[in-house]
N, C-alpha and C positions, 0 to 999 in steps of 0.2 A: 289846958291845951297848948300855952306857950312851953309850959316844961316838956310835954311829950314831945314836941316839936324836937325840941333841943336835942332832948336826947335821941331821936330818930337821925339828926344829924350826926352828932356824934357816933352812931354805931356805924354809920356810914364810910364815916373817916377811921374807923378802926378796919373795917372789910378794905379797903382801900391802900391801906398801909401794909396787909398782909402778902406775905410772899405769894404769886400763882406757884402752884405745883406745875412742875416739866412734865409734856407728856414722853410718857414711857417711850425711846427709839422702837423702830420697828423690825423684827428681826429679820434677817436676811435666810433666801430657802437654802438649804443645803439639799444640794443634788446628791442622792445615794445613785451608788454605780449600781447598773441593772444586775440583776444576777441569773443566769439563763438556766432554765429548768430543762433544757436537753440532754435527756442520757448518752453519754455516747461509750464505744464498746472498749474497756479498759480505761474508761476515762481520756480516750484516745481517738477512735474512728467513727465517722457517722455512719448511720444507721438509714440514710439515703440513698438507697441502693434498689435500683430498678429488678424484678426477676421477668427475663425475657420468655422463657419456658411455659408457655400456661397450662402446662399439666401439670405441673409442680410448683408453680404459683399459690396453691389454696395448701400446700404442705411445708411450705421453707417459710417459718416464721421467723420474722423479724422485727419481733417485739423490742423496742429499747429498752438493755437493762447494760448494765456498766460491766458487771460480772454476772450473766448468767448463770444460774445454779438454783434449779427448782425441787433439788432433793426426790425428784422423782413421785412426786407425794400423788397423781392421778393415774398411776401407771396399772390402778384395776380398770380404767374406763377403757372404752372402745374408741380407739382411733386419738386417744391421747399425746399421741406421738407430734402429731401436727398443730399441738400448744406445745409443744417446745421450744426454746430459741436454738436456731439450727445449729449455733458457737457452740450451745451444749451437747447438742445428738454429738458434735465431732469430739468432744471430750468426752463422753460416754462413748463411744466406737474407741477409742484409743485405748478405755482401759479393759485390757482383755491380754490376758495369757501368752498369745504370739500368735501365728497364723492357724491353727490348729488342725492343718495338713500340710504333707509337703510340700513344697516351692524351692524349685532347683535342685530336688533330689534329697531335702532334708526339713526336717520342720521346727521351725523356730518358734525357741520358748522366752517369754521376757523374765520366768523363774518369778513370779509377782512384784516387780520391777513398779507396776503399772495401775497391777489389779488394787482397786478400790480406792485410790489414792487420788481421788478428786484436785486436791488444791494442788498436787507436783502437774497435774496433767493440765490444769489449768494454766498455771506458768509456762508449760512446754507450749500450748497452744499462743499465748499472750506472743513468746520469744519468735513464733513464728510469723506471728504475722508482721512484728517488727521488722522482720530480715525481709520478707515479700512488700516492706513500706519502701525499705530500703532500695531495693533493687530495683522493682517497677515504678516506683513516684506518684503510687496508685495508692484508694482504697484497698486493703488487704481485705476486704470483707466482700467488694464488689469483684476481686480476683477469686474468691473461696468459691462465690453465687454461681461465676462461669464457669468453674472446673467442677461442680457438680452436675451443670447442665450438660457438660460437654461429656461428661464422664457418664451418664446416666443411661443404660441400655434399654431399647424401645423393645427389643421381641429377647425370647427366649424359650426354652425349651420343656418338654412334661412327659412323660411317661404312660400312655395306657397301657392296658390290655382286652386283647382281642380276641375271647375264644382263649387259645394257650399261648399266644403270639404276644409279645412286649414290642413295641413303637415307641418312639421317639416322635410327638410332633409339635411344631412352632406354635407358641402363644404370644398375644400382646400380653405386656405385663402393665400391673396398675403403676398409677404415679407412684403409691408409697413405695412400693416395691422398687420401683426405677432408682428415687431417693436414700433408698436402706440401702440397696446394692451402692452405690456410688461413694457414698459416706464410708462401707466397709472397704473396699478397695482403695481409697485415699488412706485411710489410717492402716492398713494391712501394709502399703507402698511404703510409708514414714518407718514402721517397723522393720521392712528390710532392708532397707537403705543404710540405717542407724545400726545394723546387726555388723560384727565384727569389720567394726570400719571406725575410722578416724570422725567420720561425721556425727552431729549430732541429732538427736531423733529432730530437737526443732529446725534445726536447718533438712532434715530431709525431708519433713513435712511441707516447709515453704519451698523447697524443688518442687515435690510434687504436684503442689496447686499451682504453680508457674507454668509449667511442664502442660498439665491438663487443661489452665484459663487458655493457651495459646495453641491447644490442639497439635502439640507435638506428640509424634509418635514414641518418643523415647519413655513416653509417660506410662506404669504399670497400671494405672487404673484405665487409661484409652486401651493398654495393648488387651486386657479382659474384656471390655467393652466389646472391643470388635472382635472378640474369640466369640464371647455369648451370643451375637446377631452373627457371625457366620455358619456357628454351628444350626441357628435354627433356620435358614436360609436352603443350607444342606439338607434340612430334614422335610422341606418341603415336598 
């Protein structure tokens, strides 16, 4: 018993002599910078824009996309245009061979410079938005939406045949056709403005958007809208 007690005391002395392990230092929490998940148009402009025209609200698609391009995968579906980003619809409207009819006594043709060239047209729209931002100090997407609202006609005329006579009667325009007409007129105005002119097509497009957004009478799209509505009023 005495030997066992002595051995236990010897073990206790050895444990006391052993150096105590130091606790590992606590790691400081490193704050990681917050990464924004918001998609901005061309990585520059916010999609936080309100559509004031209630009839166009369901057809102006502002789905946040940095570089809107759907490759028109849903073209076979009915009313699929309403699901395409409005900036992409502007790009598609610019990819045309010219005015298609006489404007100022002549037909303006692009000679294939824009037809099917989506990347080139995307750069044109981006440069136009940059010019609008420099001129107005506003979100160019908001300026573009205001231009569409102001240049979308409300009435139009259609032909009907009664017996052997053909006459024009005024009709209301659907919201989808109103938006199509506004996009076509704005894109046509940019092609006309850059034809035989030192002004580039981006500058012409930016100028047309600013004029239409401000309800300026010098805007080609507003002139076309007023002409369509005047013909409808005269047909009543």
